[in-house]
C-alpha positions as CSV (number, residue, x, y, z in Angstrom):
1,M,111.1,111.4,106.6
2,T,109.3,113.8,104.2
3,D,105.8,115.0,104.7
4,R,104.7,112.8,101.8
5,W,105.8,109.6,103.5
6,K,104.3,110.7,106.8
7,A,100.9,111.4,105.2
8,Q,100.9,107.9,103.8
9,L,101.5,106.3,107.2
10,R,98.5,107.8,108.9
11,F,94.8,107.8,108.4
12,G,92.9,111.0,108.1
13,A,92.1,113.9,105.9
14,G,94.2,114.1,102.8
15,S,96.1,110.9,103.3
16,G,94.0,108.8,100.9
17,L,94.0,105.9,103.4
18,R,90.7,104.7,104.7
19,P,89.8,104.0,108.4
20,L,88.0,100.6,108.8
21,I,86.7,98.1,111.2
22,P,89.8,95.8,111.7
23,G,89.5,92.4,110.0
24,R,85.9,92.7,109.0
25,P,85.2,92.2,105.2
26,R,82.6,94.2,103.4
27,R,81.0,94.2,100.0
28,A,82.7,95.8,97.0
29,G,82.4,99.6,97.0
30,R,81.9,102.2,94.4
31,G,84.4,102.1,91.6
32,E,85.0,98.4,92.1
33,Q,83.7,96.5,89.0
34,M,83.1,92.7,89.0
35,R,83.4,90.9,85.7
36,T,84.0,87.5,84.2
37,L,86.9,87.2,81.7
38,S,88.1,84.4,79.5
39,I,91.9,84.3,79.4
40,G,93.8,81.6,77.6
41,G,90.9,79.1,77.8
42,R,90.4,79.8,81.6
43,V,87.4,81.7,82.9
44,L,88.1,84.0,85.9
45,R,85.9,86.1,88.1
46,V,87.8,89.4,88.3
47,E,87.2,92.6,90.4
48,A,89.0,95.7,89.2
49,R,89.0,99.0,91.1
50,G,90.0,102.1,89.1
51,G,92.6,104.6,90.3
52,N,95.2,107.1,89.4
53,P,96.2,106.4,85.8
54,D,99.8,107.5,86.6
55,W,100.2,104.7,89.1
56,P,100.5,101.0,88.2
57,P,97.7,98.8,89.5
58,L,98.2,96.5,92.4
59,L,97.5,92.9,91.3
60,L,96.5,90.7,94.3
61,C,97.2,86.9,94.2
62,N,95.2,85.1,97.0
63,G,96.0,82.1,99.1
64,I,94.7,78.6,98.5
65,G,91.0,78.3,98.4
66,A,90.5,82.0,99.3
67,P,88.0,84.1,97.2
68,L,88.9,87.6,96.1
69,E,86.7,89.1,98.9
70,A,88.9,87.5,101.6
71,F,91.3,90.4,101.8
72,Q,88.7,93.2,101.3
73,P,89.8,94.9,104.6
74,F,93.3,95.3,103.1
75,V,91.9,96.7,99.9
76,D,89.8,99.1,101.9
77,A,92.8,100.3,103.8
78,L,94.9,101.1,100.7
79,D,95.0,104.6,99.3
80,R,91.7,105.0,97.4
81,R,93.6,106.4,94.4
82,R,95.4,103.0,93.9
83,A,93.9,100.8,91.2
84,V,93.5,97.2,92.5
85,I,93.0,94.0,90.5
86,R,91.7,90.8,92.2
87,F,90.6,87.5,90.8
88,D,89.4,84.0,91.8
89,M,91.6,81.1,90.7
90,P,89.8,78.5,88.6
91,G,87.4,76.5,90.8
92,I,87.6,79.1,93.6
93,G,84.9,81.6,94.5
94,G,83.0,82.6,91.4
95,S,85.4,81.1,88.8
96,P,84.3,77.9,87.3
97,A,86.4,74.8,87.9
98,P,88.7,73.8,85.0
99,A,88.2,70.5,83.3
100,L,91.8,69.4,84.0
101,P,94.4,70.1,86.7
102,Y,97.0,72.8,86.1
103,H,100.4,73.6,87.4
104,L,101.6,76.9,89.0
105,A,104.4,77.2,86.5
106,T,101.9,77.5,83.7
107,L,100.0,80.4,85.1
108,P,102.1,83.5,84.2
109,P,100.5,83.8,80.7
110,V,97.1,83.9,82.5
111,L,98.2,86.9,84.6
112,S,99.7,88.6,81.5
113,G,96.5,88.1,79.7
114,L,94.5,89.5,82.6
115,L,96.6,92.7,82.5
116,D,96.3,92.9,78.7
117,Q,92.5,92.7,78.9
118,L,92.3,95.4,81.5
119,G,94.7,97.6,79.5
120,Y,97.8,97.6,81.7
121,Q,101.3,97.0,80.6
122,Q,102.8,96.6,84.0
123,A,101.6,96.1,87.6
124,D,102.8,95.9,91.2
125,V,102.1,92.4,92.4
126,L,101.2,91.2,95.9
127,G,100.9,87.5,96.7
128,I,99.9,86.0,100.0
129,S,100.6,82.3,101.0
130,W,100.0,80.2,97.8
131,G,99.6,83.4,95.9
132,G,103.1,84.4,96.9
133,G,104.4,81.5,94.9
134,L,102.3,82.6,91.9
135,A,103.7,86.2,92.3
136,Q,107.2,84.9,92.4
137,Q,106.7,82.7,89.3
138,F,105.1,85.7,87.4
139,A,108.0,88.0,88.4
140,L,110.6,85.4,87.3
141,S,108.8,84.5,84.0
142,R,107.7,88.0,83.0
143,P,109.9,90.5,84.7
144,D,108.7,93.1,82.2
145,R,105.2,93.0,83.6
146,V,106.1,93.3,87.3
147,R,107.4,96.7,88.6
148,R,107.5,95.8,92.4
149,L,106.8,92.7,94.3
150,V,105.2,92.2,97.7
151,L,105.4,88.7,99.3
152,V,103.2,88.1,102.3
153,A,103.2,85.0,104.6
154,T,104.7,82.9,101.9
155,G,107.8,80.8,101.1
156,P,109.8,79.4,98.2
157,G,107.6,76.3,97.6
158,A,108.7,72.7,97.9
159,L,112.2,73.6,99.2
160,M,111.1,75.4,102.3
161,I,110.9,74.9,106.1
162,P,107.4,73.4,106.6
163,G,104.9,74.1,109.4
164,H,104.0,71.6,112.0
165,P,102.4,68.4,110.5
166,R,99.3,68.8,112.6
167,V,98.8,72.2,111.2
168,L,99.4,71.2,107.6
169,L,96.9,68.4,107.9
170,H,94.2,71.0,108.0
171,M,95.4,72.3,104.6
172,L,94.7,69.0,102.9
173,T,90.9,69.6,102.9
174,P,88.7,72.5,101.9
175,R,86.4,72.0,104.9
176,R,87.4,75.4,106.5
177,H,86.1,77.1,103.4
178,H,82.7,75.3,103.5
179,D,82.0,75.0,107.3
180,P,82.1,78.3,109.3
181,A,82.0,76.5,112.6
182,H,85.0,74.4,111.7
183,T,86.9,77.5,110.6
184,A,86.4,79.1,114.0
185,R,87.4,75.9,115.8
186,I,90.8,75.5,114.0
187,A,91.5,79.2,113.3
188,G,93.9,79.8,116.2
189,E,96.0,76.7,115.6
190,L,96.1,77.0,111.9
191,Y,96.5,80.8,111.3
192,G,98.0,82.1,114.6
193,G,98.3,85.8,115.3
194,S,95.2,87.9,116.0
195,V,92.7,85.0,115.3
196,R,94.0,83.1,118.3
197,D,92.1,85.6,120.4
198,D,89.2,86.2,118.0
199,P,88.6,83.1,115.7
200,A,85.6,84.8,114.3
201,L,87.9,87.0,112.3
202,A,89.1,84.0,110.2
203,R,85.5,82.8,109.9
204,D,84.3,86.1,108.5
205,L,87.2,86.5,106.1
206,L,87.0,83.0,104.6
207,H,83.3,83.1,104.3
208,A,83.0,86.6,102.9
209,T,81.3,85.1,99.8
210,A,78.5,82.6,99.6
211,R,80.4,80.9,96.7
212,P,83.3,78.9,98.1
213,G,83.6,76.9,94.9
214,P,83.6,73.1,94.4
215,A,86.1,70.9,96.3
216,R,87.7,70.0,93.0
217,G,88.9,73.6,92.6
218,Y,90.6,73.5,95.9
219,F,92.3,70.2,95.2
220,Y,93.5,71.4,91.8
221,Q,95.0,74.5,93.4
222,L,96.6,72.5,96.1
223,A,98.1,70.0,93.6
224,S,99.3,72.8,91.3
225,A,102.3,73.6,93.6
226,I,103.6,70.0,93.8
227,G,107.3,70.0,92.9
228,W,107.4,73.8,92.4
229,T,110.1,75.8,94.0
230,S,111.6,79.3,93.5
231,L,114.5,78.7,95.8
232,P,117.4,78.4,93.3
233,R,116.0,81.2,91.1
234,L,115.4,83.8,93.9
235,P,118.8,85.6,93.1
236,R,117.3,86.3,89.7
237,L,114.5,88.4,91.1
238,Q,115.5,91.9,90.2
239,Q,112.3,93.8,91.2
240,P,112.3,95.7,94.5
241,T,110.7,93.3,96.8
242,L,109.0,93.7,100.2
243,I,108.7,90.5,102.3
244,L,106.0,90.7,105.1
245,A,106.2,87.9,107.6
246,G,104.5,87.3,110.9
247,D,106.3,86.0,114.0
248,D,103.3,83.7,114.8
249,D,102.5,82.0,111.5
250,P,102.0,78.3,112.0
251,I,101.7,77.6,108.2
252,I,104.8,79.4,107.1
253,P,107.6,79.5,109.7
254,L,109.4,82.8,109.9
255,A,112.7,81.3,108.9
256,N,111.4,81.0,105.3
257,A,111.1,84.8,105.0
258,R,114.7,85.2,106.3
259,I,116.0,82.8,103.7
260,M,114.1,84.5,100.9
261,H,115.4,87.9,102.1
262,R,119.0,86.6,102.0
263,L,118.5,85.4,98.4
264,I,116.5,88.2,96.8
265,P,118.9,90.9,95.9
266,R,116.7,94.0,96.3
267,S,114.5,92.9,99.2
268,E,113.3,94.4,102.4
269,L,112.0,92.1,105.2
270,H,109.4,93.5,107.5
271,I,108.4,91.2,110.5
272,Y,105.2,92.0,112.2
273,H,103.6,90.6,115.4
274,G,100.9,88.4,114.0
275,G,100.0,85.4,112.0
276,H,99.0,84.1,108.5
277,L,95.9,86.3,108.0
278,D,97.1,89.6,109.6
279,L,97.3,91.4,106.2
280,A,93.5,91.4,106.5
281,T,92.9,91.3,110.3
282,D,95.5,94.0,110.9
283,A,95.1,95.9,107.6
284,E,95.0,99.3,109.3
285,H,98.7,98.9,110.2
286,L,100.1,96.7,107.4
287,A,98.5,98.5,104.5
288,P,100.5,101.7,105.2
289,V,103.7,99.7,105.1
290,V,102.7,98.3,101.7
291,E,101.7,101.8,100.5
292,A,105.0,103.3,101.6
293,F,106.9,100.6,99.7
294,L,104.9,101.0,96.5
295,T,105.4,104.8,96.4
296,A,109.0,104.9,97.8
297,E,111.8,106.1,95.5
298,T,114.7,104.7,97.6
299,G,115.3,101.9,100.1
300,D,115.9,104.6,102.7
301,A,112.3,105.8,102.3
302,I,111.0,102.2,102.8
303,A,113.0,101.8,105.9
304,A,111.7,105.1,107.2
305,A,108.2,103.9,106.7
306,H,108.9,100.8,108.8
307,N,110.6,102.8,111.5
308,Q,107.5,105.0,111.8
309,T,105.5,102.0,113.1
310,R,107.9,101.4,116.0
311,R,106.0,103.3,118.7
312,R,105.3,100.9,121.5
313,P,107.4,98.4,123.4
314,R,106.9,94.7,122.8
315,P,104.4,93.0,125.1
316,R,105.4,90.3,127.5
317,G,104.9,86.6,126.7
318,R,101.8,84.5,127.5
319,A,101.4,80.9,128.5
320,G,102.8,78.6,125.8
321,G,105.7,80.9,125.0
322,L,103.8,83.0,122.4
323,R,104.1,86.8,122.6
324,A,100.8,88.6,122.9
325,H,99.7,90.2,119.6
326,T,99.9,93.9,119.5
327,P,98.5,95.1,116.2
328,G,100.9,97.1,114.0
329,Q,104.0,96.6,116.0
330,P,106.8,95.1,113.8
331,A,109.3,92.8,115.6
332,D,112.1,93.5,113.2
333,T,113.0,95.1,110.0
334,E,116.0,94.1,107.8
335,A,117.2,95.5,104.5
336,C,119.7,94.4,102.0
């Protein structure tokens, strides 16, 4: 591993990566500009952080019902020189609800228009959960606008291995985005990983903004994925793709990541000990993996970045058959 990759996998002087309090969101910092943009008839609240003009920006696509502040800990942990674009879906956070429902397959022009208005021809795209579906659709519809793809805690849509029905029932209502006490009660069962031991992490992340949006916005976003799947089209994804999946994610079983890895030609699968929200709650360990992927020139460099995180043995299991969560320790890494 070269010194360049080593520097990007540690925090400290000269690395560009920020130390942070794990899992705790904060307000937008200097260089992060909030604005409202009208794109193709849709009004979106957008936050854009400037960065090195020689690097493509990282466009973040959030999960269902999640405002753009939800993954602030991850943004804080990225190299401060990396431009980052975040937005609220219509009816979520600070974006007004649309008059009519929409479908996920119709959204790539919105993302293209967003990049156009911000002056970018191409971006690296990261999607988590529902946003992973949007990221896949964008990469398939507009491959010229997506340089690299990062898929986190996500699946191929309707044709996927679902989570437990009891867990998925919680997804049918936006209550967890409006009721902090309810969020804390269901966090462990719904999200798994680090929030099993500290449910307040999920509460703080999902309630990082005082504007959760109307219930209609949540239901529109939920319905937008009905009938959508990327499964038969995954072999057409030609962008280098990093798949991040937790071994304790009740919403998206790990098998879905393995299936996607088999079908996406230029993909890397990184399995971490954690759950659905660990990109934020364990950002100090997962952000360097993403950074190494975005800056790597070869697949060998990406694999070297993953191998750097293998420093401690796996913990023994707890009651219920679940392994104890050890932040930053990947369970497995597979490459095509």
